[in-house]
TORVOKE-729050 format. One record per residue (C-alpha): residue number from 1; residue in one letter; x, y, z. Coordinates in nm, 4 decimals. Layout:
// TORVOKE-729050
{NUM; A; {X; Y; Z}}
...
***
This chain:
// TORVOKE-729050
{1; M; {-0.0177; -0.0079; -0.0475}}
{2; T; {0.1210; 0.3848; -0.0892}}
{3; D; {0.0851; 0.6730; 0.1237}}
{4; Q; {-0.1560; 0.7716; -0.0992}}
{5; D; {-0.3317; 0.4589; -0.0910}}
{6; D; {-0.3438; 0.4873; 0.3154}}
{7; S; {-0.5123; 0.8405; 0.2330}}
{8; W; {-0.7697; 0.6670; 0.0547}}
{9; S; {-0.8376; 0.3964; 0.2204}}
{10; T; {-1.0139; 0.5967; 0.5087}}
{11; Q; {-1.2629; 0.7491; 0.2813}}
{12; F; {-1.2878; 0.4417; 0.0569}}
{13; P; {-1.2712; 0.1487; 0.2300}}
{14; R; {-1.4963; -0.0936; 0.0736}}
{15; L; {-1.2306; -0.0423; -0.2261}}
{16; F; {-0.9529; -0.1100; 0.0153}}
{17; C; {-1.0323; -0.3973; 0.1694}}
{18; E; {-0.9291; -0.7216; 0.0722}}
{19; R; {-1.1324; -1.0005; -0.0232}}
{20; Y; {-1.1904; -1.3348; -0.1356}}
{21; V; {-1.3754; -1.3428; -0.4983}}
{22; G; {-1.5314; -1.6843; -0.4876}}
{23; Y; {-1.5659; -1.7118; -0.9303}}
{24; A; {-1.2228; -1.6321; -0.9909}}
{25; D; {-1.1270; -1.8276; -0.6621}}
{26; C; {-0.8450; -1.5322; -0.5798}}
{27; R; {-0.7795; -1.2919; -0.3154}}
{28; L; {-0.7917; -0.9519; -0.4144}}
{29; S; {-0.6014; -0.6603; -0.2587}}
{30; F; {-0.6088; -0.2740; -0.4224}}
{31; T; {-0.4100; 0.0109; -0.4937}}
{32; T; {-0.3806; 0.3518; -0.6692}}
{33; A; {-0.0186; 0.2161; -0.7897}}
{34; P; {0.0697; 0.1959; -1.1633}}
{35; A; {-0.0156; -0.1071; -1.2713}}
{36; P; {0.2617; -0.3251; -1.4864}}
{37; D; {0.0815; -0.3466; -1.8089}}
{38; H; {0.1606; -0.6948; -1.9234}}
{39; L; {-0.0118; -0.7487; -1.5765}}
{40; V; {-0.3441; -0.6218; -1.6648}}
{41; S; {-0.5767; -0.9076; -1.7611}}
{42; R; {-0.8952; -0.6636; -1.7003}}
{43; L; {-1.0058; -0.3245; -1.7410}}
{44; H; {-1.3160; -0.0987; -1.6793}}
{45; L; {-1.3058; 0.2322; -1.6986}}
{46; V; {-1.4436; 0.5347; -1.6129}}
{47; A; {-1.5365; 0.7011; -1.9461}}
{48; L; {-1.5900; 1.0679; -1.9511}}
{49; T; {-1.7855; 1.2355; -2.2277}}
{50; A; {-1.7119; 1.5870; -2.3306}}
{51; Q; {-1.9397; 1.7136; -2.0736}}
{52; G; {-1.8072; 1.5846; -1.8071}}
{53; H; {-2.0567; 1.2693; -1.7569}}
{54; V; {-1.9789; 0.9332; -1.6692}}
{55; V; {-2.1183; 0.6405; -1.9453}}
{56; V; {-2.2279; 0.3907; -1.7665}}
{57; C; {-2.3874; 0.0333; -1.8975}}
{58; R; {-2.6960; -0.1975; -1.8180}}
{59; S; {-2.6903; -0.5537; -1.9144}}
{60; E; {-3.0441; -0.7524; -1.8758}}
{61; H; {-2.8457; -0.8649; -1.5075}}
{62; A; {-2.6336; -0.5590; -1.3961}}
{63; R; {-2.4982; -0.2261; -1.4075}}
{64; F; {-2.1365; -0.1750; -1.4646}}
{65; L; {-1.8472; 0.0458; -1.6057}}
{66; P; {-1.8119; -0.0239; -1.9413}}
{67; G; {-1.4802; -0.3137; -1.9549}}
{68; G; {-1.3484; -0.6183; -1.9747}}
{69; T; {-1.0985; -0.8696; -2.0321}}
{70; R; {-0.7943; -0.8505; -2.2124}}
{71; E; {-0.7676; -1.0963; -2.5448}}
{72; P; {-0.4089; -1.2691; -2.6691}}
{73; E; {-0.1137; -1.0010; -2.8061}}
{74; E; {-0.3814; -0.6966; -2.7133}}
{75; T; {-0.2434; -0.3849; -2.5324}}
{76; V; {-0.4556; -0.2043; -2.2275}}
{77; S; {-0.5243; 0.0822; -2.4985}}
{78; A; {-0.6372; -0.1920; -2.7517}}
{79; L; {-0.8085; -0.3360; -2.5029}}
{80; A; {-0.9620; -0.0105; -2.3884}}
{81; R; {-1.1089; 0.1131; -2.7172}}
{82; R; {-1.2267; -0.2372; -2.7594}}
{83; E; {-1.4686; -0.2600; -2.4445}}
{84; L; {-1.6184; 0.0995; -2.5244}}
{85; L; {-1.7485; 0.0153; -2.8896}}
{86; E; {-1.8774; -0.3352; -2.7812}}
{87; E; {-2.0045; -0.1678; -2.3730}}
{88; A; {-2.0611; 0.1381; -2.4981}}
{89; G; {-2.0831; 0.2546; -2.8469}}
{90; A; {-1.7840; 0.5230; -2.7736}}
{91; H; {-1.4381; 0.6177; -2.9291}}
{92; I; {-1.1639; 0.7309; -2.7191}}
{93; V; {-1.0258; 1.0980; -2.7347}}
{94; G; {-0.6727; 1.0726; -2.6267}}
{95; D; {-0.5153; 0.8683; -2.4019}}
{96; I; {-0.6344; 0.6767; -2.0808}}
{97; R; {-0.4855; 0.7456; -1.7603}}
{98; H; {-0.4740; 0.4965; -1.4840}}
{99; I; {-0.6545; 0.5489; -1.1394}}
{100; A; {-0.6210; 0.2137; -0.9370}}
{101; S; {-0.6679; -0.1709; -0.9617}}
{102; H; {-0.7272; -0.4574; -0.7580}}
{103; V; {-0.4261; -0.6840; -0.7280}}
{104; A; {-0.5430; -1.0466; -0.7606}}
{105; V; {-0.3830; -1.3661; -0.6647}}
{106; S; {-0.5492; -1.6710; -0.8084}}
{107; R; {-0.5639; -1.9836; -0.6216}}
{108; R; {-0.6219; -2.1810; -0.9140}}
{109; D; {-0.3548; -2.4102; -1.0239}}
{110; Q; {-0.4352; -2.2383; -1.4242}}
{111; P; {-0.5316; -1.9074; -1.5323}}
{112; F; {-0.8539; -1.8075; -1.6100}}
{113; R; {-0.7435; -1.7990; -1.9755}}
{114; P; {-0.4128; -1.9379; -2.1148}}
{115; H; {-0.2522; -1.5784; -2.2455}}
{116; L; {-0.3490; -1.4305; -1.8700}}
{117; S; {-0.0566; -1.3091; -1.5957}}
{118; H; {-0.1111; -1.5809; -1.3136}}
{119; P; {-0.0961; -1.6536; -1.0110}}
{120; R; {-0.0882; -1.2694; -0.9697}}
{121; A; {-0.3080; -1.0318; -1.2214}}
{122; Y; {-0.4386; -0.6485; -1.2067}}
{123; W; {-0.7988; -0.5904; -1.2683}}
{124; A; {-0.6842; -0.2346; -1.3540}}
{125; Y; {-0.9316; 0.0847; -1.3782}}
{126; A; {-0.8827; 0.3729; -1.5697}}
{127; L; {-1.0008; 0.7286; -1.7072}}
{128; A; {-1.0935; 0.8007; -2.0467}}
{129; H; {-1.2854; 1.0673; -2.2179}}
{130; V; {-1.4621; 0.9481; -2.4915}}
{131; D; {-1.7287; 1.0084; -2.7657}}
{132; V; {-2.0500; 0.7669; -2.7708}}
{133; T; {-2.1210; 0.7534; -3.1277}}
{134; Q; {-2.3275; 0.4611; -3.2000}}
{135; P; {-2.4990; 0.1845; -2.9592}}
{136; P; {-2.2882; -0.0589; -2.8194}}
{137; S; {-2.2028; -0.3303; -3.0877}}
{138; N; {-2.3015; -0.6340; -2.8393}}
{139; P; {-2.0521; -0.9367; -3.0431}}
{140; P; {-2.2522; -1.2616; -2.9336}}
{141; D; {-1.9689; -1.3803; -2.7219}}
{142; G; {-1.9910; -1.0428; -2.4925}}
{143; E; {-2.2005; -0.8424; -2.2513}}
{144; Q; {-2.5358; -0.7846; -2.3916}}
{145; I; {-2.6131; -0.4345; -2.3462}}
{146; V; {-2.9587; -0.3268; -2.3442}}
{147; E; {-2.8565; 0.0953; -2.1862}}
{148; V; {-2.5981; 0.2975; -2.2187}}
{149; L; {-2.6557; 0.6103; -2.0103}}
{150; E; {-2.3936; 0.9269; -1.9616}}
{151; L; {-2.4304; 1.0751; -1.6527}}
{152; P; {-2.3002; 1.3116; -1.3742}}
{153; P; {-2.0229; 1.1401; -1.1760}}
{154; L; {-2.2297; 1.1187; -0.8227}}
{155; E; {-2.5713; 1.0075; -0.9988}}
{156; A; {-2.3656; 0.7107; -1.2308}}
{157; A; {-2.2104; 0.6636; -0.8152}}
{158; A; {-2.5702; 0.6107; -0.7404}}
{159; Y; {-2.6922; 0.4003; -1.0449}}
{160; L; {-2.4222; 0.1605; -1.0217}}
{161; D; {-2.4605; 0.1257; -0.6563}}
{162; E; {-2.6998; -0.1320; -0.6255}}
{163; H; {-2.5159; -0.4043; -0.8497}}
{164; D; {-2.1398; -0.3003; -0.8708}}
{165; P; {-2.0497; -0.1006; -0.5507}}
{166; L; {-1.6801; -0.1170; -0.6478}}
{167; H; {-1.7802; 0.0153; -0.9212}}
{168; A; {-1.9821; 0.2865; -0.8045}}
{169; D; {-1.6588; 0.3583; -0.5452}}
{170; V; {-1.4050; 0.4012; -0.8371}}
{171; V; {-1.6148; 0.6330; -0.9963}}
{172; R; {-1.6221; 0.8302; -0.6573}}
{173; L; {-1.2380; 0.7480; -0.6336}}
{174; A; {-1.2271; 0.9335; -0.9710}}
{175; S; {-1.4162; 1.2184; -0.8703}}
{176; A; {-1.2361; 1.2747; -0.5402}}
{177; M; {-0.8744; 1.2969; -0.7084}}
{178; G; {-1.0179; 1.5616; -0.9339}}
{179; L; {-1.0043; 1.3307; -1.2224}}
{180; C; {-1.3934; 1.3836; -1.3389}}
{181; V; {-1.3729; 1.6593; -1.5152}}
{182; S; {-1.5236; 1.7311; -1.8464}}
{183; G; {-1.2478; 1.7010; -2.1849}}
***
């Protein structure tokens, strides 16, 4: 944990609380320290519109920030671009900026997918300025998105809270860091 993490952990205890994730059979810890690019296996984005609104997605079963799992040979930047198109119909304007990560330490013998880092991987969160220009592409093997909303940051966090309180707190953290400003 970094000095910054000590400070943020008092404001966001739910994010910084170590936890076990059953579906992934791993232990998670949280940090705002930069994620080593080659260890990032998942990425979710606080995607900001020109109005400073956060893009949030809804499938038939959940609400969440756009993002997902890295494909073989995919860069983190390419992962961000692909997931934003698939889940939000959005294009990145500029660079992405790392916010924080859950550090996952797996108890399984093998990685979730052969190309992913194992046993230690980073489930990263980044900020990107975006233009939402089309409906989500909804590939057959991906999350089927039924609604994309652009909400002010605190409204986006409240919207996410019911289904994904960690994503809600990531939005609140980005806002507290002063990152949720129009681009």
